[in-house]
N, C-alpha and C positions, 0 to 999 in steps of 0.2 A: 436104356434103361439104366436110373440111379441105383445105388446098393443104400440098401439100409443096413448097417453093418450090423446092428444088435439081430436082426434077424438071421441073417449069415450065422451070427457066434453061436446060436442056440436054436435057432428056429424062432380262524380263520384268517387268513391274510388276503393281501392282493396277488395275483399271478398273472404272467404273462404268455402269451402263446403266439409267434407270429412268423411268419416266412423265413425272415434270417435268422440260421441257426451257426453255433459254435461246435464242432466237434469235439468233444472233450475225451473220447477214446474210442476207438476203433479197430478190428479186426477182418478181414475184408475176409469173400470166398477163396478157396485156395480148391481147385478141382469140382468134382461131380458126386461125390462122397457124403456122408452125413449118419446120425445116430438118431435114434427116438427120443422124443421128451412129449410126453402127450399124459392127458387125462383118458381112460376109455369113457366113451359117455354113455355107457351102461353101468357105472359106477363099480365095476368088479377088479379095477385095476389101476393104477399109474406108475409112470417112470418119468424121472427126472432127469434131464443134464443141465450141468452148469457150467458157468468158466466166468473167470477173476477180471475185474476190470482195477485200473488205477485212476485215482483224479490226484492233481498233484497241489489243487487247491480247494477252498470251500466251493460246491456249485449246485446251481438247482439242475436236476434230473429231468428236462424238458419231454424228449424225445426216444423212446429207446426202439430200435431196428433189429430183430434176430431173421437173419436170413437163412431158409429152408425150402422145402420143398416137399411134395405128396406124388407118388406113383400115379395115384386114380384120375390126377386133374382136375379135381372139383371142389379142392380145398376152401375157397373162397364160400363156395356157397352150403360146404357139408359140416363145416364146424360151427359147434353151440357155442362155444365161448373160448376164453381166455385166461390163463393166469398167470402173473407176473409178481415175481419174490426178487428182493433185493437182501443176500445175508450180509455180515459181518465175517471178514477172515478169522478162522481161525486154525494159524498154522498153516496155508496151505490146503484149506480146505470151508467149503461154507461152514459156518457156526452152527446152523440149523438145518432143517430140509421143509418141507411142505405140511406135511402130514403133521406136522407139529404148530398148529395154530395160534399166533400170535408172538413166534418168534423170531420174526423175520422183521429187520428195518421198514421195508414196505412191502405189503401185501395185497395184491388186487385181485381178486378171486372172482372167476366168470364173469368176465366182463363179455358185455355185448357185441360179437362180432361185426355189428351192422350200426352200432350205436357210436355216439360223437368220439367216444376215446380210443379207437379202433380201426385201421386201417388196411386191409389184408390188399397186397399188390401183389397182381400176375407178373411172374418175370420171368419170360422163358418157357420152354415146355417142363411144366411139373413147377415151375419155382415160384414159391408163395413168400415173399416178405412180409415179416408181422410188426406192424409200427405201432406203437403205443403212444398215445397222447398221455405222458403222465402226470401233468397238471390237470386236464379234464378227469382225470379217472379218479384221482387222490382229491378233487375239490379245494385245493390251493395249493402252494409250491411247496415241492419236495425237495428238500434240500441234503448235502450230505457232506463231511469235512472231507480234508485233504488224506487220503488212505486208499487202501485195497478192499475190495468188496467184491459179491458174486452175485450174477444175474440168473435167474432160472424163468424160463419161457415156456410154457406148456400148453396148448389148447387142446380141446374138447372133439373126440375123433373117436371111430369105429374100431374094431378089435381086430378084422382082418390088417394083414400088412399094408396094404396097397393105399388103404384110408389115411394112414398116419403119416404125420409132419413130422419131419426129419430134420433136423439142425447142419445145416451146413458145415462141414468142415474148413477150419481156415490154416493159413501157416501157423507152424507150431514152434515153440519157441517165447511168446510174450506170458510172464510172469509164470504162475502155478499151471502144472497139469489141469484141463478141465474136467469134470467128475461126473459120475453117473449113480443113480441110487434107485432100486428097483425094489421098495419095501417090502412086496409081498411074492419075490422070488417069481412072477410069473414066466422069466425067460428062462429060469434057472443056471443062472451065471452065478447066483451067490453073493450079487452085487446089493446086499441088503442097508448097508450102508455105504457113504460116498468111495464111491474105488474108479480111480484114475482110469480115463478113455484110452490110456496108452497101452493099460495092460488088458482092455478088452477089445479094441480094436486094430490097435498098433498107430493110433495119430492123438494128438491130445489139444488142440486147441478148436473153438466154437466162432462162427463168423456173426457178429453182432455189431452196433454202433450206438453210443450215449451221445447225444446233445443236448446243448443249451442255448436258448433263445439270447439273441445278440438285437437288442434295441437300439433304433435310432430315434433321434429327436422328437420324428413324429409319433412314433410307436412309445415313446415314455409320455407323452400327453396323454395317453388311456390313462395312465395313473389318476388325472385328474375328472374323470367321472367319477360323481359323486351321487348317493342315494338319500332319500328324504321323506318323510322323518325315519329316525332308525333308532329307535323300536318305533314299530308301527302298530295302529290298530286296521284300517280300513284299505288304505291307499300307498304305496310308495313312487315316487315321482324320480326319473332320472335325469341329470344333468350331464351330457356329456359333450365334450371339446368339440368343435367344426360342425356341430351338427349333420353327420352322416345321413344321407338319404334310405343307407340300407345298414338296419342293423337287428340284432336277434333276441332276446331276453329269457333265458332260461332259468326258471326255480326249481332248484332238489331242495329234498331234506336230506337230515343227516345219514341217512342209510345211503343214499345216492340215488335214491327213485324220483324221478322230473315229476313235479305238482303242475308246473305251469311254463307255457312257452307262447311268446307275443312275437310280434313280426312288425318294427317301428313304429311301435309304440312306447312313449316315454312315461306314461302312468300306468300302474299295474294295479288293480281290483285284487286284493288277498285276502279282504273279509271273511273267505268260507274256507281258507284254512286253519289248520289247527295251529294254536299258540305253540312256540318252540324256535330253534335256530333253525336257519334255512341257509344255502350257498344261491346268490344269485351272479349267473354269467353271462356277461354282457359282451356280444360278437359282432365287430365291425371287420371291415376291409382292413386294417391296422392291425388287428390282433383280438385277445380275450382278456378279459377282465374279469375276477371274482372278487365278489363282495359277500361279507357275512352280514346276513338281515335276520332282527330277529321281529316275528310275529306275536304280538301281546296276548 
């Protein structure tokens, strides 16, 4: 059985997503220990863990993978949502925390675990990796300049220990020490502000990976997808290079709600949707392109 240390301690633009990825930063799993990083699904409390990562150049954050486990071994069917936050660095700790809405550089709240933005990968006995398609969830390319940042990943789980998702330990020594915040002090450890994991559980790094898409020539041609007319009243028509036989078109409003989906159809009837700004996502075997659409 894997250890849950915290329980023991107290009791718009165009964007691409393709199969070829470049790893920008990675901390691998080291051992079988982990730390809680969860929202309680009954709304009573949240406990967040965070670790920092460094970018050597301006980069698009396309995929985030957090490596973790759940002792009940039903996380893939049990969790009801996923939160993902990225914060600036403030002298070795995150500049803010998820209880303060609007303070993060990236705030993806309550992502559908069965939606297109999330992939939960069962990885061994009780191991569950959370993979976030940032471009899909954000609705456009999300970029960060060179520098140091902090990542928080927190799924929605039950209140009992075996329900909770635990973020795997990684090899210590990379950048600053990982941190934990328990705003309501539900575990009684006094970590109501960001607190070093080394002082709580004796180790100080979390296992995760940050990736950026690498575009081939064929994938670059995805940028040639066009939509007309735009703005439009009643219909929009897609012009897709190489005329793929299989593609999916999904239209989202500015809140991220999907309002339409079509398969292998280059003309979409938008006459019945409200006027406003929408994001059209076109998925082919080569990748995904997002286009900003204005409905008059």
